[in-house]
N, C-alpha and C positions, 0 to 999 in steps of 0.2 A: 705366485709363491704362496703356499699354504702353511699354516702353523697349527695343524690339527692336534698334535701331541706335545704341546709346549710344557716343559718343566723348567722353572726358573727360580732364582733365589732373590733377585732384586727387581722391584718395580719402581718406576719414577712417575710421579703424579704432578699435574699442574692445576692450579686453582682457576676458578672463574671470577666473574665480577664480584666485587666487594673488597678487594685488597687495595684498590686504588686510593692513593692519598699523596699529597706533596711530600717529597723526600723518598718515595718508593725506589728510586734509582740511585740513591746516594752511595751505595756500596759498589756501584759499577763505574762511577766516574773515575777516569784515569786508568782504567783497565783496558785490556786488549779487546774487550767486547763493546766498548763505547761506540765503535764505528757503526754498530747496528742502529743506534739512535740517530746518528748522522745520516745513514742511508735511508732510514724510515722518514726522516724529516724532509729529505729531497722528494720522496714519493708523495708525502702528505701535503706539503706546501706550508707547513708550520713547524716550529721548533719543538719536537716531541720531548727531547731531553730536558729542555727548560720547563716544559709543562710538568713532567714527572718529578722534577726537582723542586720547583717553586710554586706550582699551581698556575692560576688560582684554583682552589679546591672545587668551587662550583663548576668550573669548566671540566675538571678532571672527573667529576662525578657524573657528568653527562654521558649517557651510554654511547653516544657517537664518538666520544674521545676516550672513554674509559677502556673499551675493549681492545683497541689497538695499543693503548699504553700498557695494559697488562700483558698482552701477547709479546710485545718487544722486550719488556722488562724481564719476563720469565725466560724467554729464549736467550737473552743475554746472560742470565745466570746459568742457564744450561750450557752455553758455549764455554763459560769459565770452568765448568765442572765436568764436562762430558768425558774427558779422558780418564778421570778417576772413578766415575760412577759406573759406566758401561752396563746399563740395565738389560734385562732380557725381555721386558715388556714396558710399554708406556700406558698411561691413562690420564684422563683429565675430567674435571667437573664442568659441564656445560661449555662455556668458551674455552676452558682448559683442554678440551678434546682437540680443538684446532691447534693449540700450542703443542700438544702431544704429537699430532700428525706432522707438524713442522719439524719437530725434533727427530721424528722417525723418517724424514726424508721424502714425505709424500708430495711436497711442493717446495719451491724456492722461497727464500726469506722474503723477497720482494713481492711474490704472489701472496704470501701469507699476510703481509701488511695490507695489501689491497683487499684481500678476503675479509679480514677482521674490520677494516674500515667500512666496507660495504655492509657487513653484518650489523655493526654498531649503528650505522646511520639508518638502516632499515628498521631496526628494533626501536630506535629512538622515535620513529614515526608510528609505532604500533598503536592499535586501538586503546582507548582508555580502559583501565582495569586495575586490579589490585592483587597483591600476594601477601600471604601471612604464614608464619611458622607455627605449627601446632606441636607443643612440647608435652611429653608425658603420656601420650596415647600411642598404642600400637598402630603401625602403618595400616594394617588390615581394617582397624576400626575407623581410621580416617577415610579410607576408600569407601567404607559402608556409609559414612556420613555424607560424603560427596555424592554418592548415588541417591541419597534421600533428597538432596537439595537441587542437584543439577537438572535443569529442564523444568523444575517446579517452582523454585524460588530464585531463579537466576542461573548463571553458568559458573560452575566451579569444578575443578579436577585436581588430582595430585600432580604437582610439578616436580618436586624433588623428594626422593626417599634418602634422606641424609644420614640417618642412623636409626636404630630400633625405636628410639624415643623422640625423634625429630623429623617431622614431615612438613613440607611446604606445599600449600595449595595456591591455586591461581585461578582467576576468572574475572567476571565483572564485579563491580563493587557490591551489588545486591547479593549475588551468590556468595561472595566471600564473607559478607556481614552475617548472612544466615548460617553459614558454616561455622563461623566464630561462635555464635550463640550456642549452636548444637555441641560444638567441641567442649565448651566450658561446662555445659550441663551434663556431659558424659565423662567428666573427670579430668580433662586436660589440665596440667599443672600451670601452663602459661600459653597464651595465644598472642604472638608478637607480630604486628604489622611490619612489613618490610618496606624500606624506602626505595621503591623502584618506580619506573615510569610506565610500566605496562604489565599485562597479564602473561608474562613469559612462560614458555613451555605449556601452553594450553591451546586448544583449537581456535581460540580467538586470534591467534597469531597466524592463521592461515594466509591472509594477504601478505604478511611478511615472508612466509615460507615460499610463496609463489615468486616473489621478487628475488629472494635469495637463491632459488633454484636456477634462475637465469644466470646469476653470477657463478654458481658452482658448475653449471654446465660448461662454461667457457674456461674453467680452471684447468691449467696444465698439470696433470697428476701423474705420478709414477708409483710403482709398488713400494711399500715401506720396507726399509732394511731391517727394521725391528717392529714386531707386531704392536698394535694399539688396541686395547680393550675398550669397546664402545660403551657409550653412556647407557645403552640398553642393558648392560650388566652381563651379557652372554656372548655377543658377537666379537670375534677377533678380526680386526681390520688390517688389510694389506693391499688388496686389489683396488685400482682406481674406481671402478663402478660401485663397489661396496662402499667406498668412502663417500662418493657423491650422494648416494642414497641416504646414508646415515647423517651426513651433515645437514641435509634438508629435513629429514624426519625429526631431528633433535629440536628444531624450532617449535614444533607443536607437541612433542612427546616428552614424557618425564625423564629426568636424570635419576637413574636407579643406582645411586652411589653405594648403597648397602649391598646390593647384588654384586657390584663391581669388586668390592673388598672381599666378600665371601668367595667370589670366583678366584681371586688372587690366591687365597689360602688353599683352595683345591688344586691350584696349579703348582704348589710347592713354594710359593713366595715366602721368604723369611724376613725381608727388609722392605719397608714402605718408605720411600724417600719423597718428600715434598720439596719441589724446587719453586720457591716463592719468597718474596720479601718478608712475608710473615706466616705464622702458623695458622692455616685456615682448615685444611683437610685432615691433618693429623688428629686433632681432638675428636672428630667424627669417626675416623677410621679406627681409633683406639677403642671406641665404644662397640664397634662391630666385630673386630678381631683383636682382642687385647694381647694375644700372644705374639703378634708380629713385633719386630724391632722397628722403631720409628726414628727417622732422621730428617731434620729440617736443613735444607741448603739455601741460605739466604745471602751469601756473599761469594767472594772469589775462591773459596775453599782453602784459604791460607790459614 
């Protein structure tokens, strides 16, 4: 099934890692979607609902637990709101792309839990590295600075194009430190180290990508009932083989969120809906396409 000439009014977006915290599932307790936490707990072998409600925070911040917690929480919010939202396209930021594919029917909920569990555990064992957000420099300038550092003073590359003035870089600590110095000397307003366990979305993640490719290869996929805009900012995902390819490439490639939001505007999208316990993507999207209408869905829609 192809979606070559999509025109749509509403896009639904899901966030990636960073929204996890105790209490994130508080608005879902007692609703019809709580069964997703119960089902996930049976698969995982621990009480995911309790973790998302009470923590401990240190465990919830661990990538091995955070990713599946975010996936289940956001899909539960989607289940509570799907009838009234009915988007014409989905998208997600990093991990959020998997949530988007789950909402679009690419795989079963149980397989989505297993997939995010495997992804989180593999990424938790990633090589040592660092990530930092560069604020106040054009993304092209950050790419130029990465080119000066990469392979000369360490390894560093653009990991997230979050907005015109926010770019995240990833690499080994030496490369990121050199990039930080250069960015400040070239007028960056702020350079903010991120509290992450590895050099995500960089080529240093290639061992993780190889392991994840084996998981994805065995994933039972079907064509999406609603298209999903890939993290590359241009590809529209529906067919299983396209999905397999992009899921693996995303591990080492950049999340081009700025391109995603611009793409939505060219497709006629008028409303950007973030389904999440908190507002993470909307502030960035507003800086990219301020004329869109923005809606946060963080509860049962009542």
